N, C-alpha and C positions, 0 to 999 in steps of 0.2 A: 504493500500500500504506500509506504513511504517512497519507494522507488518510482512508482507511478506518479505521485504528486510532484516529485522532483523533476521528472521528465516533462510534465505539463508546464511547470514554471519556467523551464529552460526553453521550451518550444513556443510558448505563448507569444513572445515578442516577434517571432518570425511569421506568425499567422496574423498578426495585427495589420492594420492598414499601413501600407508602405509609404515612407516619405520620399519625395522626389527632389527636394531642394537641400543642398548641403553646403556648409561653409567649412573651410579648412586651409590647407596649404598644398602646394604642388612644387615639384622640383624636376625640371627637364628642359632639354634643348628646344623641344617643340611646344611644350605646355607653358614654358616660362617658369620663373622662380619667385615664389612669394605667396601672398594671400590669394585664395582661390574660391570661386563660387561655381558649384556644379549642379546642373539640373539634368537628371537622368531617370525618366519614367520607364515604361515597359519597352519601348521600341527605339525612339530617337531622343537625343539629348545634346547638351552643349556644356562647355566649361570656359570660364574666363579667369585668367590669373594675371597678377601684376606684382611688381616689387620695385623698391627704390632704396638706394644706399648712397650716402654721401659722407666721406671721411676726410679729415684734414691730415695729410701725410707730411711728415717732416724727416723721414728717414732716407730720402733719396737725393743725392747730389752727384751730378756728372760734371767732369772737368775735361775740356778738350782744347786743343791749341791750333792756331793758324800759323803755318810755317812759311818762312821766307828764306832766301839765299843771301848770304853776305857777299862782299867783293871777291872773296876767294872761292866761292861756290859751296860754302858750308851752310847747312840748314840750321836755322835757329827759329824759335817760337817768338814772333813779335807780339802776338795777341793771345791771351788766354780767356776762355769763356767758362763761367761757372753757372750751371743750371740747377736750380733747386725745385724739387717737386712740391706742389701745394695741395689743393683740394682735389680729391679723386671721386667721381660720381658715376653711378651705374643705375640704369633703369631698364625695365623690360615689361612687355605685355604679351600674352599668348591667348589664342582662341582655338578651342577644339570643338569638333562636332562628332557625335557618336551614333552608331547603328548597332543595336543589340542583336547578336546572332544566336545566343542561347541564354536562357534565363533559368537558373536552378534555384533551389531553396536558399542556399548560402553563398552563391556566387553568380556572376554574370560574365559572359564572354562577348566582346564587342569589337567592331572595327572602328577606326578613328581617322580623321584627317584634320589638319589645322595649319595655322601660321603663327609665327612669333616674331617679335622685333626686339633687339637688344641694342642699347645705347650706352656708350662709355665715353667719359671725358676726363682729362687730367690737366690741371693748371700747372704752369711752370713760370719761374722767375729767372730770367737770364741776365747775368751781369758780365760785362766785358772788362778785362784787365789788359792794360798795355804796358809794355816794357818801360821802366823808369830810367832816369838818367844815371842811377847808381851802378848799373851793370845789366848784363844780359839775363840774369836770373832774378831780377827784382821787378815786380809788377804792381801797378797802381790801378785802382778803379777808374774806368773811363765812362763817363756818362751815367745816366740813371738806369736802374734795372728795367728790363723789358718784359712785360707780361705776355704770355701766349697760352693758347689752349689747344690741345690735341684731342680730336674727336674721332670716334669710330662707331659706325652704324652697321648692323648685321641683320638681315632678314632671313628667316627660315620658313620653309614650307615642307610638308610631307604627309605621310599616311602610315598606318600601322595597325597593330592589334593590342588589345588590353584585357586584363582580368580584374574584376572588382570582387573583393571578398567581404562578406558581411559578418563582422564580429558580433554585432547586434543589429537590430533594425535601424538604429541611429548611427552607429560607428562603422565606417567602411573604409577599407584601404584599396588602393588601385596600383597595379603594376602594369606598365605599358612599354611596348617595344616599337618605336617609330623608325621609319626610314626618312631621313631629312636631307634636304638640299638647300644650301645657303647661297646668299647673294655673292659670296666670294668664290663660288664654284666648287664648294666641298660637298661630297656625297658621303653621309655618315649613317651607319646603322649599328654602331657598337654601344651606344649609350642608352640604356633604359631610362625610364622616368617613373616617378612614384608620386602618390598623393594620399592624403589622409583627410577625410571629411566627416563632419557631424551633420547628419540629415535630420531635418525637422519638418513638421507638417505646415 
């Protein structure tokens, strides 16, 4: 009797009315990385994810030289440039659409397609130093620091398959395997993506 009651208590959430809207997080090249909203009823669904990160970095300094030849043909560095890394920012957004191929009691198998966009920027402060009058190895600042920003944009598109596992009616995890093609011409299918969502009515 106790065993039968325990079985009913464990099985009851799976027979309750299923939730179709979930909030959680996703990590993947095609899904995007960050906060995620997932809508997946019986047949067709979609997911939207996005994330933002902005950090001030002070651990990167690059030094490079501009070389010239003296009267005897020997090279010497007339100018030195010091580049200090500043703020580094990342942002991304991903959209997936789903088609459920098989719906079991505790899991679902589905096909997916989607696009994602990743943006990255890094700020630098460049200071030029020129050779001083005291000798060839003495440099003095020349002018004011010059600010510059390096930006990188990458667009991904692709399709794949996925499995959603229901731990309870509300808590579900997803493991997906997409084939992606990037705006840089890279074709990748080595990287799986995952998600964890809490579904509510």
